[in-house]
C-alpha positions in Angstrom: 179.6 188.4 73.0 176.4 189.3 74.9 173.7 191.2 73.0 173.5 195.1 73.8 169.8 194.6 74.1 170.2 192.7 77.3 171.6 194.6 80.2 173.7 191.9 82.0 173.8 193.3 85.5 169.9 193.3 85.5 169.8 189.7 84.2 172.3 188.7 87.0 170.4 190.5 89.7 166.8 188.8 88.4 168.2 185.4 87.9 170.1 185.2 91.1 167.2 186.6 93.1 164.7 184.1 91.7 167.2 181.3 92.5 167.2 182.6 96.2 163.4 182.0 96.4 162.6 179.2 93.8 165.8 177.2 93.6 166.3 173.5 94.9 168.2 174.5 97.9 166.7 171.2 99.7 169.3 169.1 97.4 171.8 167.9 99.7 175.0 168.8 97.7 173.8 172.4 97.9 174.0 172.5 101.6 176.9 174.6 102.9 177.9 171.6 104.9 178.3 169.2 102.0 181.8 168.3 101.5 183.7 168.4 98.3 183.4 164.8 97.9 179.7 164.9 98.0 179.6 167.7 95.5 181.9 165.9 93.1 179.6 162.6 93.3 176.6 164.8 92.7 178.2 166.3 89.3 179.3 162.8 88.2 175.9 161.3 88.9 173.6 164.1 87.4 175.3 164.0 84.0 172.3 163.0 81.4 170.4 162.1 84.6 167.2 163.6 86.4 168.1 165.0 89.9 165.1 163.1 91.3 166.8 159.9 90.4 170.2 160.9 91.6 169.3 162.0 95.0 168.5 158.6 96.7 171.7 156.9 95.1 173.9 160.0 96.1 172.5 159.3 99.7 173.4 155.8 99.5 176.9 156.4 98.1 177.6 158.9 100.8 176.5 156.8 103.7 178.5 153.9 102.3 181.5 155.7 101.0 181.6 159.0 102.9 185.2 159.8 101.5 187.1 159.0 98.4 189.2 156.5 100.4 186.3 154.5 101.3 185.3 154.2 97.8 188.9 153.5 96.7 189.2 150.5 99.2 186.0 148.9 97.6 186.0 146.5 94.5 185.2 148.3 91.4 182.2 146.0 90.8 180.6 147.3 94.0 180.4 150.8 92.8 178.9 149.3 89.5 176.2 147.3 91.6 175.5 150.5 93.9 175.0 152.5 90.6 171.7 151.0 90.2 169.7 152.0 87.2 171.2 155.6 87.0 172.4 155.0 83.5 175.8 155.1 81.6 177.3 152.7 84.2 180.9 153.5 83.0 180.6 156.5 85.2 180.5 154.4 88.4 183.9 152.8 87.2 185.3 156.3 86.5 184.2 157.5 90.0 186.2 154.4 91.4 189.1 155.3 89.4 188.8 159.0 90.3 188.6 158.2 93.9 191.8 156.0 93.7 193.6 158.9 92.0 192.6 161.2 94.9 193.9 158.9 97.3 197.4 158.4 95.5 197.7 161.9 94.4 195.9 164.3 96.7 196.0 162.6 100.1 192.5 161.3 99.8 191.2 164.8 99.2 189.2 166.3 96.2 191.5 168.7 94.4 190.5 172.3 94.1 191.6 173.7 90.7 190.1 172.7 87.2 193.6 171.5 86.1 194.1 168.9 89.0 190.4 167.9 88.6 191.0 167.4 84.8 193.6 165.1 85.4 191.4 162.6 87.2 189.9 159.7 85.2 186.6 160.5 83.9 186.5 164.3 84.5 185.9 166.7 81.6 185.7 170.4 81.3 182.3 170.7 82.9 182.8 168.7 85.9 185.9 170.2 86.5 184.6 173.8 86.4 181.5 172.8 88.4 183.4 171.2 91.4 185.8 173.9 91.5 182.8 176.5 91.7 180.3 174.7 93.8 182.8 172.9 96.2 185.5 175.6 96.5 183.9 178.9 95.8 186.0 179.3 92.6 184.2 181.5 90.0 185.0 179.4 87.1 182.6 179.3 83.9 180.2 176.5 84.4 178.5 175.5 81.0 176.0 172.8 80.8 173.1 172.3 78.4 170.8 174.3 80.6 173.1 177.2 80.8 173.5 177.2 77.0 169.8 177.2 76.4 169.2 180.0 78.7 172.0 182.1 77.2 170.9 181.1 73.7 167.4 182.4 74.4 168.0 185.5 76.4 171.0 186.8 74.7 171.0 185.6 71.0 167.1 185.1 70.5 167.7 181.4 69.6 165.3 178.7 70.6 168.2 176.5 71.0 171.9 176.4 71.1 174.0 174.4 68.9 173.8 170.6 69.3 177.2 170.7 70.9 179.1 173.4 72.6 181.3 175.6 70.3 183.9 178.3 70.9 181.4 181.0 70.4 179.1 179.6 73.0 181.9 179.2 75.4 183.2 182.8 74.7 179.6 184.1 75.4 179.2 182.0 78.6 182.5 183.6 79.8 181.6 187.2 78.8 178.1 186.8 80.6 179.8 186.0 83.9 179.3 188.6 86.7 182.6 190.1 87.7 182.0 190.0 91.5 183.1 186.5 92.8 179.9 185.7 95.2 177.7 186.9 92.5 179.3 184.8 89.8 179.3 181.8 92.0 175.6 182.2 92.5 175.0 183.1 88.9 176.5 179.7 87.9 174.0 177.6 89.8 171.1 180.0 89.4 171.1 180.0 85.5 171.5 176.5 85.5 168.7 175.9 87.8 166.6 178.3 85.6 167.2 176.3 82.4 166.4 172.9 84.3 162.9 174.3 85.8 161.6 177.2 83.8 163.5 177.7 80.6 163.3 174.0 79.6 163.8 172.4 76.1 160.1 171.6 75.5 157.4 173.9 76.9 159.2 176.6 78.6 157.4 178.3 81.2 157.9 181.9 80.0 155.2 183.1 82.3 157.0 182.2 85.4 160.5 183.4 84.1 162.1 186.3 86.0 163.7 187.6 83.0 160.8 187.0 80.2 160.7 190.8 79.7 164.5 190.9 78.9 164.8 187.8 76.8 165.7 188.4 73.2 163.8 185.2 72.1 160.6 186.1 74.0 160.7 189.6 72.6 161.1 188.5 69.2 158.0 186.3 69.5 159.7 183.1 70.1 160.7 182.1 66.6 161.1 178.7 65.8 164.5 176.6 65.8 166.0 176.6 62.3 169.0 174.3 62.9 169.5 170.5 62.2 167.0 168.0 63.6 167.0 167.5 67.2 165.9 163.9 67.7 165.2 162.5 71.2 167.3 159.1 72.0 165.5 155.9 71.3 165.6 153.1 74.1 163.6 150.1 73.2 165.7 147.4 71.4 168.9 149.5 71.7 172.2 148.4 72.7 172.0 150.6 76.0 168.6 148.7 76.8 170.5 145.4 76.4 173.4 146.5 78.4 171.5 147.9 81.0 169.7 144.5 81.4 172.7 142.5 81.4 174.3 144.6 84.3 170.8 144.4 86.2 170.9 140.7 86.2 174.5 140.7 87.2 173.8 143.2 90.0 171.0 141.3 91.3 172.9 138.0 91.7 175.2 137.4 94.5 177.3 134.7 92.6 178.9 134.8 89.2 176.1 134.2 86.2 176.6 131.5 83.7 176.0 132.8 80.0 172.7 130.8 79.9 171.3 133.1 82.4 172.1 136.3 80.4 171.3 135.2 77.0 167.6 136.4 77.6 168.5 140.1 78.2 167.5 140.8 74.6 165.5 139.6 71.6 168.3 139.2 69.3 170.9 136.5 70.7 173.8 138.1 68.7 173.0 141.7 70.0 173.1 140.1 73.3 176.4 138.7 73.0 178.0 141.9 71.4 176.7 143.9 74.3 178.1 141.2 76.9 181.5 141.7 75.0 181.4 145.3 75.0 180.7 145.3 78.8 183.8 143.2 79.3 185.8 145.3 76.9 184.8 148.5 79.2 185.8 146.8 82.4 182.2 146.6 83.8 181.8 142.9 83.5 184.6 140.1 84.4 184.6 137.0 82.5 185.5 133.8 84.4 186.1 130.2 83.3 183.3 127.9 82.0 181.6 131.1 80.4 180.6 132.5 83.5 180.3 136.4 84.3 180.5 138.7 87.4 180.8 142.4 88.1 184.5 143.2 88.5 186.2 142.2 91.8 
């Protein structure tokens, strides 16, 4: 439950007012005229991906596939090709599958409720709540890494939340929601934005924070994190890097590639073949006769 040290009404007021002047309102999916499909795309694309990288790809997708039906009518491989270097390319396939489900179950529309959204391929609790809130104005509890970090610092006096969302954090987020619907919907995006721009993981800008004088962590002298090590993700030489290079080569080719054209995607030939097999198993790559490969048709 929220700490009694922090008046929630004042916290809501300050953070929402800060967002009104400092938030990134220019992002196209935050425009009032953005359709629910655009919001849905943005939420899937921005998972573990900086918004600066998402925005140009989002524009390309919205121009090419402005509705779920348009994406569902395309080949799955075209979604993977258009995904570019956003990372975690299985999200592109899940988007195609979700668009197909929207056509089959919801007359080509993005469903409104978290329950309906959760039934779509690749949609988890965060995405379902975020789309319901940001696309349809339903005051769901939206909890991502940024929200968890802000709440851990302001309300619990901790430098970081747990490594993964637990029930106590979920209860804290729910108890911290404003009662008023409009205030709650603004709070959801505002507290997330505060975590993304000011209350960042490394080098938090407490001098620019609208609630620095309310923050339990700041008032306690910003004590160091005392949990398990928080390691950054390695990249060079990993399977993720090799899989990304394999997909890059296939995206850049208009014809299927022989295995010989893919063998140089990493330093270790066995790792390359293992990663190629994993891409086939994930449905991201389609094997053809004579050891040729392409994106799925």
